[in-house]
N, C-alpha and C positions, 0 to 999 in steps of 0.2 A: 120202227122204221123199216120200210120194205127194201128189198134188194136193189131196186132201181135207184132210190135215193142214196143208198150207201155207195153204189157204183159212181153216181154223179159226184158225191163228196170226195171219194177217193181220187177220181180223175181230176177234179178241180184242184185239190190240194197238192197233187203230185206235180202238176205243170201249169203254171199260169201264163197266159199269153194275152197280149193287148187285144188282138182280134176277137178272141173268145169273150173277153170282158165286154167289148162294145156290142157283140152279138147278143150277149145276155141283157145288156141295157135295152137294146132294141126290142127284144122279146118282152121284157117287163113293161115297157112303154105301150106295147100293143095290148097288154092286159088291163091297162088303166082305163077306168070309166070316167071320162071328163065331164064335168057339169056343163049344163047349157048356159048360154049368156044370161037368160032370164033368171036362172037359179043363182048364178054368181052375183048378179045385181041385187036380188032380193035378200040373199044372205049377208051381203056386204052392208046393205041398209040396216038390217037387223043388228049387226054388230055395232055399227056406228050409233044407232039409237041406244043400245044398252050401255055403251061406253059413255055417251053423253049423260044418260040418266044416272049412272054410277058416279061420274065426276060431279054432277050437280048435288047428289046426295052427300058425298064426301065434303063438298064445299059448304053446304048448309050445316052439317054437323060440326065442321071446323069453326064456322062463324058462331054457332051456339056455344061451343066450349070457350071460344075467345071472349064472348060477351060474359059468360058465367065467371070466368077467371078475372075479368076486369071488375065485376061486381064484388067478388070476394077479396081480391088483393088490391083493388083500385085505389 
């Protein structure tokens, strides 16, 4: 750890203030790389598709085991 980070940690731990906290939040939000609208839509569609496919597969496997159990214990 370099001296600058040690100084920041010491300063932060010795005195917490609400204004410094919100300044830190603002600085961190400026570093965030926000996705574009197109990227959010395409990734959301991919997640919805995978959830739908996974749920369908689980449903089909459940139906198969239900059928098999009825055949055995029927």
